[in-house]
C-alpha positions in Angstrom: 0.0 0.0 0.0 1.6 3.3 -1.1 1.5 6.4 1.1 -1.0 8.0 -1.2 -3.4 5.1 -0.3 -3.1 5.9 3.4 -2.9 9.7 3.2 -6.2 11.5 3.6 -7.6 13.2 0.6 -6.3 16.7 0.0 -9.4 18.5 1.2 -9.4 16.4 4.4 -5.8 17.2 5.0 -6.5 20.9 4.5 -9.4 20.8 7.0 -7.2 19.0 9.5 -4.5 21.6 9.0 -7.0 24.4 9.6 -8.3 22.7 12.7 -4.8 22.4 14.1 -4.1 26.0 13.3 -7.2 27.2 14.9 -6.5 25.0 17.9 -3.2 26.8 18.3 -5.0 30.1 18.0 -7.5 29.1 20.6 -4.7 28.1 23.0 -3.0 31.4 22.4 -6.2 33.3 23.1 -6.5 31.5 26.5 -2.9 32.3 27.3 -3.4 35.9 26.4 -6.5 36.0 28.5 -4.5 34.8 31.5 -2.1 37.7 31.0 -4.9 40.2 30.6 -6.5 39.0 33.8 -3.2 39.4 35.6 -2.9 42.9 34.2 -6.4 43.7 35.4 -5.7 42.5 38.9 -2.5 44.5 39.0 -4.3 47.7 37.7 -7.2 47.3 40.2 -5.4 46.0 43.3 -2.0 47.7 43.1 -2.6 50.9 41.1 -6.2 51.3 42.4 -7.5 52.2 38.9 -10.5 50.9 37.2 -10.2 48.4 34.4 -11.8 49.5 31.1 -11.2 46.9 28.5 -9.9 43.8 30.3 -13.1 42.1 31.3 -14.7 42.5 27.9 -11.5 41.3 26.2 -11.2 38.2 28.3 -14.9 37.4 27.8 -14.6 37.8 24.0 -11.3 35.9 23.9 -12.6 32.9 25.8 -15.7 32.6 23.7 -13.6 32.9 20.6 -11.3 30.2 21.9 -14.3 28.0 22.5 -15.6 28.3 19.0 -12.3 28.4 17.2 -10.9 25.5 19.2 -13.9 23.2 18.8 -12.8 21.8 15.4 -9.4 20.8 16.9 -11.2 19.1 19.8 -13.3 17.1 17.4 -10.2 16.2 15.3 -8.3 14.9 18.3 -11.3 13.3 20.0 -10.6 15.6 23.0 -14.3 15.9 23.9 -15.9 13.8 26.6 -17.2 10.6 25.1 -19.0 7.7 26.5 -18.1 4.7 24.4 -19.8 1.9 26.3 -22.4 1.3 23.6 -19.9 1.4 20.7 -17.7 -1.1 22.6 -20.7 -3.5 23.1 -21.8 -3.7 19.4 -20.3 -5.1 16.3 -18.1 -3.0 14.0 -20.9 -2.5 11.4 -23.2 -1.3 14.2 -20.4 1.1 15.3 -20.3 2.5 11.9 -24.0 3.2 12.0 -23.8 4.7 15.4 -20.9 6.9 14.4 -22.6 8.0 11.2 -25.9 8.8 13.1 -24.2 10.7 15.9 -22.0 12.7 13.4 -24.9 13.6 11.2 -26.9 14.8 14.3 -23.8 16.9 15.4 -23.3 18.2 11.9 -27.0 19.2 11.5 -26.9 21.0 14.8 -23.7 22.9 13.8 -25.2 23.7 10.4 -28.3 25.1 12.0 -26.3 27.1 14.4 -24.1 28.4 11.6 -27.2 29.3 9.6 -28.4 31.5 12.5 -24.9 32.9 13.3 -24.1 34.3 9.9 -26.9 36.9 9.8 -26.4 37.7 13.4 -22.7 38.5 12.7 -23.6 40.4 9.5 -26.0 42.6 11.3 -23.5 43.6 13.9 -20.9 44.2 11.1 -23.3 46.2 8.9 -24.5 48.4 11.7 -20.9 48.8 13.0 -22.1 48.1 16.5 -19.8 48.5 19.5 -19.8 47.6 23.1 -21.5 50.0 25.5 -18.4 50.4 27.6 -15.8 53.2 27.4 -13.7 50.8 25.4 -16.3 50.7 22.5 -14.9 47.6 21.0 -16.3 46.8 17.5 -18.5 43.8 18.1 -18.1 42.3 14.6 -14.5 41.3 15.4 -15.2 39.0 18.4 -18.5 37.9 17.0 -16.8 36.6 13.8 -15.3 33.7 15.8 -18.8 32.1 16.0 -19.5 31.6 12.3 -15.8 30.9 11.5 -15.5 28.3 14.2 -18.9 26.7 13.3 -18.0 26.6 9.6 -14.7 24.8 10.3 -16.5 22.5 12.8 -18.9 21.6 10.0 -16.0 20.8 7.7 -14.3 18.8 10.4 -17.5 16.7 10.9 -17.7 16.2 7.1 -14.0 15.1 7.1 -14.6 12.7 10.0 -17.7 11.2 8.4 -15.9 10.8 5.0 -12.9 9.1 6.5 -15.1 6.5 8.3 -17.3 6.0 5.2 -14.3 5.3 3.0 -12.8 3.1 5.8 -9.7 5.2 6.4 -10.6 5.6 10.0 -12.4 3.4 12.5 -15.6 4.7 14.0 -15.0 6.4 17.4 -11.3 5.7 16.9 -11.9 2.2 18.2 -10.0 -0.7 16.7 -12.3 -3.6 15.5 -11.0 -5.9 18.2 -11.8 -3.4 21.0 -14.9 -4.7 22.9 -16.1 -4.8 26.4 
């Protein structure tokens, strides 16, 4: 079997690369948020000044990290999973369970994406800002929602495709793994 037979299709490799990139970006946002929280504590406790932008920034950064990091979590199976049922059934039944669960997850993400795009576009078109003194443009942090969801949908499609063409095992379980 040549390496081209075991390598994922180009579009799947691109989705995986994007998921990894956004996973790194999500981790960076979390680390930056930690630094901003430390800055906020110093400004408030030591300098006795009010914080203007820190709370909003951290809130937006952590929400962005959640949405932008979700495709990486799906890629690496880093989410919480209960695999008792897949371990109890045959491999063909595992494939059906995997497909059904992935289609439900994909449908949810597609619906959420469908709702998020006009939500983001309205904020962008109206150039809305936060009500604080910082006046952050809301379209910037809100963009993480449709971008993260779109990539999550692509990651679901890649996962479904790889199981369908038998390049990956459903739930990442080897055929001999059973209870």
